[in-house]
TORFI-563195 format. One record per residue (C-alpha): z, y, x; residue in one letter. Coordinates in steps of 0.1 Angstrom, whole numbers, padded with zeros to 4 digits, always signed. Example, Ala and Ser with C-alpha at 12.3 -4.5 7.8 and 13.67 -1.06 7.14 Angstrom:
<rs>
+0078-0045+0123a/+0071-0011+0137s/
</rs>
This chain:
<rs>
-0220+0089+0002m/-0219+0051+0001s/-0186+0031-0009d/-0179+0006+0017y/-0151-0020+0014t/-0137-0035+0045l/-0126-0072+0042t/-0105-0089+0068p/-0119-0119+0085a/-0098-0146+0103s/-0109-0159+0136p/-0119-0193+0122l/-0130-0182+0086n/-0101-0201+0069g/-0111-0236+0083f/-0095-0267+0067s/-0106-0302+0069k/-0088-0335+0065r/-0094-0366+0086y/-0079-0393+0066g/-0043-0385+0061d/-0043-0358+0089t/-0051-0323+0080e/-0064-0294+0104l/-0063-0259+0092s/-0063-0223+0101e/-0029-0205+0096h/-0043-0168+0096p/-0013-0153+0075a/+0011-0147+0104l/+0027-0115+0119d/+0028-0122+0157i/+0048-0096+0177v/+0053-0097+0215s/+0087-0088+0224l/+0094-0079+0262a/+0127-0071+0277t/+0132-0039+0300p/+0144-0047+0335n/+0181-0055+0333g/+0183-0051+0295g/+0187-0089+0287d/+0222-0086+0272e/+0217-0054+0253t/+0186-0068+0237l/+0200-0101+0227n/+0228-0085+0210a/+0207-0062+0190l/+0181-0089+0181v/+0212-0109+0168l/+0226-0081+0149e/+0192-0067+0133k/+0169-0100+0130v/+0196-0125+0127g/+0185-0147+0154a/+0192-0145+0194g/+0166-0145+0220l/+0155-0181+0230p/+0155-0194+0264e/+0120-0201+0280t/+0106-0231+0261g/+0126-0230+0232r/+0126-0214+0196i/+0152-0198+0176s/+0150-0192+0139r/+0159-0160+0121a/+0151-0176+0088d/+0127-0200+0070d/+0098-0179+0077s/+0106-0160+0110s/+0112-0176+0145m/+0113-0164+0181f/+0091-0184+0207l/+0106-0182+0241g/+0073-0182+0262l/+0085-0168+0297q/+0116-0152+0310p/+0119-0118+0295d/+0092-0124+0268q/+0088-0140+0235c/+0070-0135+0202f/+0083-0131+0169l/+0061-0151+0146v/+0068-0144+0108s/+0050-0152+0076e/+0060-0119+0061s/+0027-0103+0062q/+0039-0067+0070r/+0016-0037+0073l/+0029-0028+0106q/+0054-0055+0121p/+0055-0042+0157a/+0066-0008+0145l/+0091-0021+0121e/+0106-0040+0149l/+0104-0011+0174k/+0124+0010+0146n/+0151-0016+0147l/+0153-0022+0185l/+0145+0013+0200g/+0140+0013+0236d/+0160-0018+0241a/+0124-0039+0239a/+0089-0033+0247y/+0069-0045+0215v/+0033-0051+0207s/+0015-0064+0177d/-0005-0095+0186q/-0012-0107+0150s/-0051-0104+0152d/-0055-0115+0188s/-0048-0152+0181w/-0065-0181+0163a/-0038-0203+0149v/-0042-0239+0139l/-0020-0263+0121e/-0024-0300+0126i/-0001-0323+0104k/-0003-0360+0096g/+0001-0395+0113p/-0029-0388+0137k/-0018-0353+0150a/+0000-0366+0179h/-0027-0391+0192a/-0053-0361+0187a/-0034-0337+0207l/-0023-0360+0235e/-0059-0366+0245r/-0065-0329+0253i/-0028-0316+0260c/-0014-0322+0296p/+0022-0319+0286i/+0043-0346+0269d/+0046-0338+0232i/+0064-0368+0220s/+0093-0361+0197a/+0118-0373+0220n/+0109-0348+0244v/+0093-0319+0226f/+0114-0314+0194d/+0112-0289+0166e/+0128-0262+0188d/+0105-0264+0218s/+0074-0244+0224v/+0053-0244+0256a/+0023-0226+0271r/-0004-0250+0282t/-0043-0254+0284s/-0063-0276+0262m/-0100-0285+0273e/-0095-0254+0298h/-0084-0232+0272l/-0051-0213+0268s/-0028-0225+0244v/+0009-0220+0229i/+0020-0252+0212i/+0052-0258+0191h/+0062-0287+0168r/+0059-0278+0131h/+0075-0303+0110g/+0082-0339+0119t/+0045-0348+0121d/+0029-0316+0127g/+0022-0289+0153y/+0010-0253+0154r/-0014-0241+0181l/-0022-0207+0190y/-0051-0197+0214s/-0068-0165+0220p/-0092-0152+0193r/-0119-0146+0220s/-0124-0183+0223s/-0115-0195+0187a/-0146-0215+0180n/-0144-0233+0214s/-0107-0242+0206f/-0116-0253+0172l/-0141-0275+0185h/-0119-0293+0212a/-0092-0299+0184v/-0117-0312+0156t/-0135-0334+0183e/-0103-0350+0194s/-0090-0355+0158l/-0123-0370+0147y/-0123-0394+0177n/-0089-0407+0171v/-0096-0410+0133s/-0129-0428+0137s/-0114-0452+0163t/-0090-0468+0137t/-0116-0467+0108q/-0143-0490+0127g/
</rs>
């Protein structure tokens, strides 16, 4: 019998590139768990999440932080993502064990391609392809939104003062990367020429 070893592959194969002072890189090391509220269970779930995880559930369009490495993204009424850098083996099962029947949970970790863009050209690159206002005075570090970029579904939130984290479905990861790299290349090259 042959010995085979399976090696995990991230959606964008660890992509990382600098465009002057701005960096675009894949961030594959995240646990992403979808958390949905059963009908009429908002108060119960919020109290339990606050007790067990250390943060209340956010309003739609907002982020609540459990600690330095975990946050809830308020994506729509009665649904959010818990995003963590913990890298647990079964993050959804662990959350389900904490919350029981107060929530519906599913592991989304391998379903998303995640890019981080940070540096002085990050905002300029994204405003070319993102139809929502992501300027700091409107879209602060506790803001999150579902939107589209170049006809692709994207979740975006500010990550630090000059950066953003972008989530797009794994199935269109290469098209998504192309859209962001082209925009960043274009804003970087216009200032150099």
